[in-house]
ZAMARGU-4260 file (C-alpha; in steps of 0.2 Angstrom, whole numbers, plus 5000, padded with zeros to 4 digits):
<rodrens>
0) 4983/5001/5095 | 4981/4990/5080 | 4964/4985/5086 | 4959/5003/5086 | 4965/5007/5069
5) 4955/4992/5062 | 4939/4997/5071 | 4940/5015/5066 | 4940/5009/5048 | 4924/4998/5051
10) 4916/5012/5060 | 4920/5027/5049 | 4919/5018/5032 | 4931/5029/5023 | 4927/5033/5004
15) 4943/5030/4994 | 4946/5037/4976 | 4957/5025/4967 | 4967/5028/4951 | 4974/5011/4950
20) 4979/4998/4937 | 4966/4988/4927 | 4975/4971/4931 | 4969/4972/4949 | 4956/4986/4950
25) 4942/4973/4955 | 4952/4966/4969 | 4956/4983/4975 | 4938/4987/4976 | 4934/4971/4985
30) 4947/4973/4998 | 4941/4990/5002 | 4924/4984/5005 | 4930/4969/5015 | 4940/4980/5027
35) 4926/4991/5030 | 4930/5005/5017 | 4921/5011/5001 | 4929/5012/4984 | 4927/5024/4969
40) 4937/5019/4954 | 4939/5034/4942 | 4954/5039/4931 | 4947/5052/4918 | 4954/5069/4919
45) 4936/5076/4917 | 4931/5070/4934 | 4947/5066/4944 | 4947/5082/4954 | 4928/5081/4957
50) 4928/5063/4963 | 4943/5066/4974 | 4933/5081/4982 | 4919/5070/4988 | 4931/5056/4995
55) 4941/5055/5011 | 4957/5048/5004 | 4966/5045/4987 | 4976/5030/4981 | 4987/5032/4966
60) 4994/5016/4958 | 5005/5017/4942 | 5004/4998/4938 | 4997/5000/4921 | 5003/5018/4917
65) 4997/5027/4902 | 4998/5045/4895 | 4980/5047/4898 | 4980/5044/4917 | 4995/5053/4922
70) 4987/5070/4921 | 4972/5063/4931 | 4985/5057/4945 | 4993/5074/4946 | 4976/5083/4946
75) 4968/5072/4959 | 4984/5072/4970 | 4985/5091/4970 | 4966/5092/4974 | 4968/5080/4988
80) 4983/5090/4995 | 4972/5106/4994 | 4958/5098/5004 | 4970/5090/5017 | 4965/5072/5012
85) 4978/5058/5014 | 4986/5052/4998 | 4995/5036/4995 | 5007/5032/4981 | 5010/5014/4975
90) 5025/5016/4962 | 5023/4999/4954 | 5037/4995/4943 | 5047/5011/4946 | 5064/5007/4938
95) 5057/4995/4925 | 5055/5009/4912 | 5059/5027/4910 | 5040/5031/4909 | 5036/5023/4926
100) 5052/5030/4934 | 5050/5048/4928 | 5031/5048/4932 | 5034/5042/4949 | 5047/5056/4952
105) 5036/5069/4945 | 5022/5064/4956 | 5034/5065/4971 | 5039/5082/4966 | 5022/5089/4963
110) 5011/5080/4976 | 5013/5078/4995 | 5011/5059/4999 | 5005/5053/5016 | 5011/5036/5013
115) 5022/5028/4999 | 5021/5009/4998 | 5031/4998/4987 | 5044/4984/4986 | 5062/4988/4991
120) 5068/4990/4973 | 5054/5003/4969 | 5058/5013/4985 | 5076/5013/4981 | 5073/5019/4964
125) 5063/5034/4971 | 5076/5038/4983 | 5090/5037/4970 | 5080/5045/4956 | 5084/5030/4945
130) 5086/5011/4946 | 5081/4994/4940 | 5068/4982/4945 | 5063/4965/4939 | 5047/4970/4930
135) 5035/4974/4945 | 5045/4963/4957 | 5059/4967/4969 | 5076/4963/4962 | 5083/4948/4972
140) 5099/4959/4976 | 5088/4971/4986 | 5080/4958/4997 | 5077/4963/5015 | 5084/4950/5027
145) 5087/4948/5046 | 5105/4952/5042 | 5103/4968/5033 | 5087/4974/5042 | 5094/4987/5053
150) 5103/4995/5038 | 5088/4995/5027 | 5078/5002/5042 | 5090/5017/5042 | 5088/5019/5024
155) 5069/5019/5025 | 5069/5031/5039 | 5080/5043/5030 | 5069/5043/5015 | 5054/5045/5026
160) 5062/5060/5033 | 5066/5067/5016 | 5049/5065/5009 | 5039/5069/5024 | 5029/5053/5020
165) 5027/5036/5030 | 5036/5023/5019 | 5030/5005/5018 | 5042/4993/5011 | 5034/4976/5008
170) 5042/4959/5005 | 5046/4944/5015 | 5050/4956/5030 | 5039/4972/5029 | 5046/4989/5035
175) 5034/5004/5040 | 5043/5019/5045 | 5043/5038/5048 | 5059/5048/5051 | 5061/5041/5069
180) 5053/5024/5071 | 5051/5009/5060 | 5040/4994/5062 | 5048/4978/5056 | 5033/4966/5052
185) 5035/4947/5050 | 5017/4942/5046 | 5012/4935/5029 | 5015/4919/5019 | 5026/4915/5003
190) 5011/4910/4993 | 5005/4928/4993 | 5018/4931/4979 | 5009/4919/4968 | 4994/4931/4967
195) 4994/4946/4955 | 4989/4961/4966 | 4991/4958/4984 | 5002/4973/4984 | 4989/4984/4975
200) 4976/4977/4987 | 4987/4982/5002 | 4989/5000/4995 | 4970/5002/4993 | 4967/4995/5011
205) 4981/5006/5018 | 4973/5021/5010 | 4957/5017/5020 | 4967/5014/5036 | 4976/5031/5036
210) 4960/5040/5030 | 4951/5033/5045 | 4965/5036/5057 | 4973/5053/5051 | 4981/5057/5068
215) 4990/5040/5068 | 4997/5038/5050 | 5012/5027/5055 | 5002/5016/5066 | 4988/5015/5054
220) 5000/5010/5040 | 5008/4997/5051 | 4991/4990/5056 | 4986/4988/5038 | 5002/4979/5033
225) 5000/4968/5048 | 4982/4964/5044 | 4986/4960/5026 | 5000/4948/5032 | 4989/4940/5045
230) 4975/4937/5032 | 4988/4929/5021 | 4992/4917/5035 | 4974/4913/5039 | 4969/4911/5020
235) 4984/4898/5018 | 4978/4889/5033 | 4961/4887/5025 | 4967/4879/5009 | 4962/4862/5004
240) 4973/4850/4994 | 4964/4854/4977 | 4964/4873/4980 | 4977/4884/4971 | 4981/4903/4969
245) 4964/4908/4963 | 4956/4901/4979 | 4969/4908/4989 | 4966/4926/4983 | 4947/4924/4987
250) 4952/4917/5004 | 4963/4932/5008 | 4948/4944/5004 | 4937/4933/5015 | 4950/4934/5029
255) 4950/4953/5028 | 4931/4954/5029 | 4931/4943/5044 | 4946/4950/5053 | 4943/4957/5070
260) 4954/4969/5080 | 4957/4955/5093 | 4963/4943/5080 | 4975/4956/5073 | 4982/4960/5090
265) 4985/4942/5094 | 4993/4937/5078 | 5003/4953/5073 | 5022/4949/5073 | 5033/4964/5073
270) 5047/4973/5082 | 5051/4992/5083 | 5068/4999/5078
</rodrens>
């Protein structure tokens, strides 16, 4: 199944509109090209709806939120809904400030999201309507472990049911769930946390996967999350003694570019709850 999800991205080359943050915008564009998609980066209200109209999917990321781009996010999201295009929300730092939290909640209220991807603290903030995060990172108290995995899966499924979205919670253990089924994914490497933007890249790539596989949103999201984790492992295996996090970032993009469906199927580590 994951092989098919990846191969559909390569074959269909989905065009993704990204309203994303300026810290990682270049990496998001490159990860989309590497996985087989095509990126457009546009955040001006004067063209947000028009650009969304010519794309297959929309990725909204609030990582460097400002008052100028919020109307663009809302307008693009509503246009994508009108056209039946997949929309992904990455609520970066929700809980870190009132602006981020309130904007994420407003987006949830006014736009139907196909996928919501964030760390556990961000997702808990959206579910509760308020919360705290450690900047843009998950609070250590919220960490997903083998011991609390079943409990967290229940929470994620309930939030997915409530929103009608597939929820992807990423961290040391990733959870991708709809209201009935959860993929618990064990791929990745701790060094991925030393790079700014692996989560942003994953959101962009996931938008491509679900746009290329609209009938299998849960499996497409799980395939994308597994693919990013597998590529994090492959990139780490390639590091030389003098390489650091900059090389690692590039190696991850290279790994995504070279990833085959067969390698993804062979290396994917997950269980279903």
